[in-house]
N, C-alpha and C positions, 0 to 999 in steps of 0.2 A: 635417586642418583645412581645407586649401585644395585637396585632391586632386580635387574635382569641378569645379574652375575650369579653363576652356580659355582660355589666353592666347596672344596673338600679339605679337611684337615686330618692328617694322621699324626696322632700324638698322645701325650700323657694326660691322665685325669687324676688329680690329687685332692685330698683334703689338706688345707693349710692350717697349721697351728702357729699363730702369730703371737710372739712375746715382745713386749715393749719395755725398754729400759733407757735410762739417760745416755748410756754409752754401751758399746760392745765390750763384753768382758774379755780380759786377757787369759792366757792359759793359767789354770789354777786359781782364778779369781772368782769369788762369789758376789753377785750383785742382787739387789732387790729390784724386781721388775715394777713397772708402773701400771701394767694392764696386760691382758691376754684375751684371745678370742679365736674362734674357728672361722675359716673362710673357704669358699670353693676355689680350687686352683688347678694347677697342672698346665704346662705350657701349651699343650694341645687344646685343652678346654678353654684356656684364656683366649687363644687366638680364634677359636671357633665362635666364642661369644663376642669377641671384638668384631669379627666379620658380620655376624648376625645383627649386632647393634647398629652397624653402618648400612644395613639393609639387604645384604647378600643372602641368597638361599644357601644355607650352610649345612654340610653333613660332617659329622665327626666319626672317625674310625679309631677305636681304642679299646681299652679293657678296664673293668672295675671288678671288685669282688661282690659276692652276694652278701654284703654286710650293711650295717646302718649307714656308714659313710658313703658306700657305693650308691645306695638308694637315694640319699640326699643329693648327691652330685648329679645323678641322672635326672632327678626331678627338677633341679635348677637349670640344667641344660634345656630340658623341654620347655620350661617357663620362659627361656630366652630364645625360643623358636629355633633351636638347633635340632636337626634330624639325628637321632641317636640309633637309627637302625643298624649302623655299623659298629656299635659298641657291644661287645660280648662280655660275659661274666666268667669269673674264675672262682676256684675254691680256696684261694689264698686270702690275702688282705688287700684292700684298696690302698693305692699309693698315698703316702703322707709326706708333706714338706714342713719342716720346722724352720720358721722364719724369725730371726731376731732383728728388731728395728731399734735404731738409736734415736736420740732426740732430734736429729736432723733429717730423719727419714731414710737414712742409709740402711742397707740390709746385709745380713749374712744368712745363707740358706743351706740346710742339709735335707736331702731328699731320700726317702725310702721308696724304692721302685714298686714293690708289691706286684699287683696284677699287671702293671704296665710292662714288666719284664716278660710277661707270658703272651704278648701279642704274637700271633702267628703270621709270618711274613706273607706266605702265599694267600692266606685268607684275607688279610688286609688289602693286598694288591687287587683282589677280585673286585673291590669297590671302586677302583680307579678306572672308570669307563669314559668313553668318548663324549658323554653328555656333560662332563665337567669342564668348566672353563679355566679353573685355577686350583692348584694344589699347594698346600703349605705343610711342611714337615719340620721337626725339630730333633735335637739329639737327646731328648729325655726318654727316648725309646731305643731299642737295639739297633745297631748298625745294619743288621740284616734286614730289618723291617724298612728302615729308611731307604736302603739301596734298592730293594725290590720295588717299593712303591714309586720312588723317583724315576727309576728306569722305565717302569710301566707308563708313567705319565709322559716322559720324553718320547717314547715310541708313538704316543698318540698326539704329539704336538700340543700338549697341555702346558700352559705357563706354570712353571715350577719355582717356588720360592723356598729356599733352605735357610732356616734360622739355626745357627750353629750352637745353640745353647741347650744344656749347660756345657761348660768348657771340659772337653775330653778329647783324647786322640780319635781321629776318624780318617779313614782312607778315602779322601776326596776323589781320588782317581776312579773310584767305583761309580761315581755319579756325574761323570763328565757330561756337559751339555745342559746343565740347569740354567734357568733364566736369570735368577738372582741368588747370590749367596750372601748371607748377612750375619756375621758374627759381631759381638760387642768387643770391648777392649781385651778382657781376659781371655775370651774365646779366640780372638785373633792371635794373641801371644801363644796360646796352646797349639794352634794349628800351623803357625809360621815361625815361631821362635822370636818374633819381633813384636815388642809392645808399641802400639801406635800413639806415641807421645807428642809427635809434631808432624808437620806436613811431609817431611822426608821419610820418616818411618811409616806413616800412613801409606804413602806411595809404595814403599818397599814391600810392606805386608800385602797390599792389594795386588801387586804384581804376582807374588807367590801364590795367593789364593786363586787368581785367575788362571795361572799356569797349571795348577793342580786340578781345578774343577772344570776348566774350559767354560766358565759361566759367561753369560752375555754381559752381566754387570756384577761388580763387587761393591756392596754397600756396607760400610763399617758403621756400627752404632757407637758413638763416642761419648755417651752420657751427656753431661751438662754442656759439652762442646757441640752437640748436634750430631751430624753424620757426614760421611764422605761418600762420593760416588766415583768409581773408576770404570771406564768403558773400554779400556785397552789403549786409549790414545790420550784422554784428558782426565785429570783428577780435579774434582770440584769439592770444596768444603762447604757445607751448608750449616750455618749456625742454628742452635736451638732457639726456640721461642722462650722468653722469660716467663717464669711462673713461680709461685711459692711452693717449694718442695715439702710435701707432707709424707709421702710414701712412694718409693721408687719401684716397689714390687709390681711386676708385669708391665712396666713401662715399655720394655723392649718388645713384648708380645703385642701391645697396643700399636706401637710403631709399625711392626711387621704387617699386621692385619690391614691397617690404613694404607700403607705403602703398596701392598699387593693389589688391593682393590683399585686404587687410583691408577696404578700401572696398567692393569687390564683395561680400565675405562678409557684412558687417554693415550696409552702407549708412550708416555713421556716420563722417563725415569726421574727427572728433576722435579716435575710436578708431583710425582709419586712420593719422593722423599720429603718434599715440603709438606705434603699431607701427613706423612708419618711423623714429622717433627711437631706439627700442630696437635695431632692426636696424643702424642707422648707428653706434650706440655700440659695437657688436661689431665692425663692419667696420674702424673706425679703430684698433682695438686689435690688428689682425692685418696682416701684410705681404701685399702683392700686391693685385690687383684682384679677379679671380674667386675666388681662393683665400680671400679674406676674407669671402665671402658666408655668412651663417649659416643654420642650419636652424630650424624651428619649435621644436625641443627647446632649441637654444641660446638663443633669445629667451625661452622660458618660464622660464629661470633668473634673469631680471632682475626 
């Protein structure tokens, strides 16, 4: 279905340390955990594997260290048919994310950037060539790298999808003309000062994001409420598909990958967001970040 699409992702590559407990601890509170483990992660790597699982020819541009975690992460990417020729190595440490999961699958995440902070903007942008159909970027790397790569893609008329995670200030005016800009609720509040709690605030925030980024579409990821689409004239709310929530880690990355591919495939933003909602509903029903990414066959069963 998407096998003829050539996608590139510029983004982070992390090892995830996942700690599980019945609830999230408060400040100063000590809790006994129920389990822990390591998992391959990073928003860039998650989205690259999400794209590859759905059949796209996918290249990842990023950085890891020459350490045990870096080697494991690269091996996993290769095993998932991701082209890692754009991944360089550094003398520091590979990025690490500490993820705390509560009994309902909700998470809190702290990220140590490590080698991700050392990606060179000019070198990364050299990989954005006119044989690419689709570019995905996130904010888990530097603003300079995102800006350089996005503008290179826009110059070459490449469909460009900007995932605004994690939540941090970003000068969206530097990447005007992107195809789709897609923050979640907390990221929306960070970038606009408006938390999208209802239809009125969703519209207000979407208008601000479009004004700042000049995006063709603003797609807000609204968690269990699904997503919204603003095209400058019409706001549409698209409810999530029901599923048993086990782990919400990387659900947004899963949504973004599926949405981006379907948008390139069909040119229909609503079909794209519906595909993203379907993929996300599968992701939250599975443990792990990259392990939760569905195939086209999985999605077709919904």
